[in-house]
N, C-alpha and C positions, 0 to 999 in steps of 0.2 A: 672284248666287248667294252671294257672300260675306256679304251682309247676312243671309241665311237661316241660314248657318252660325254667324255671330256671335250671332244671336238664340238659336239652339239651345244654344250654349255658355253664354250668360247664364242660360238656363232651368235648365241642369244645375247651375250654381254656386248658384243660388237654391234648388234642390231639397233637401229634407231627406234625410238619409242613412237608407235603409231597409236591413234585413238582407238578405243574399243568399238567394234561394230559387229553386226551379225547379219544373217540372211534377212532380206527385206529392207535393209537400209539403202538409201541412195547416197552414193559416195562419188567423189572426184579424185582420181588417182593421177598425180603428176609424175610422169615417167620420163627418165632421161634417155634420149635417143642420140646415137652417134652416127652421123652421115659423113663419111670421109674424114676430113679434119675438123668438121664443125660439130658442136654439141648443142642440142636444144632440148627443151622440156615440152612434152606433149601431154595434154590433159585428156583423160578418158573418163567420162561421167556416165553413170548408169546405176542399175540396181544390183546389189550383191545377191546372187542366187544360190551360192553355197560357200562354205568354208570347210577345208579339209585338213586333217592331221593337226598336230600341235608342235610346239617348240620350233626347231630349226627347219623342219620340212613343211611347215604350214603354208597353205596357199588359199587363194580365194578367187572366185569367178565373178566377173562383172558383165552384165548384159545391158545393151542399149539398142534402140531402134535408130538406124541411120538411113535416111531416104527410103523408108518403108521396108528395110531389110534388117533383121535381127543380127546383131554382132555381139559375140561373146569373146572375152579375153581372160586368160588365166594369169594371175600375178602371184609369184612366190612372195610370201610376206617378208622374208629375210633378204630380199634382193637389194643389192647396193644401187640398183638403177631406179628404185622408187624414191622420189624426192620427198613427197609428202602425200598424205591421205587426208581428205577433208570429208567429214560426214555432213551431208546437206540436209537429209531428212531421216528420221528414225521411223521405220515401218512397224506395223503390228501384224505379225504373221504367226501361225501355229506350227509351221514346219521348219525343219532345218535346211532342207533342200527344196528350192522352188522351181523345179524343172517343168512344172505345169505352165509356167509363163511362156514357154517356147511355143505353145500352140495358141496362145491368146494374143490379141492385138486390141488397140484402142481402149475403150472404157473397161473391157473385161480384164485387162492386164493391170488395172490400178491396184495399189496397195494402200490400205488405210494408214494414215500418218498419226504418229503420237504427238500430241500437242505439248510443246515445251513452254513452261512457265518461266518468263524472264522477270526477275525481281528488279533488275536494273532499270527497266523502262518506266 
């Protein structure tokens, strides 16, 4: 069992630092994609509907509406293919898993936004 824990700690130390975010936040994930010999970065922007596990096995699910169809994508947090994660909005929610957003569209699917005070402006 100690070998597994050592491996998990090694993975965490090698993992790049991502900003802290939670369910309800709107994020943009820049994901590296390899197509043949070419490499490109694709951005997936949407609402985080859940975070699972901790440490090296952590993952999160991002949901967006594309052409009227809901699209969800699961990203492992320790993946080397994640270039960066940008938190666009911080949402105010009371739940850790926002699966109820799957049945809602339009204004019913809105999440209240936490107002950020910028002292620099």
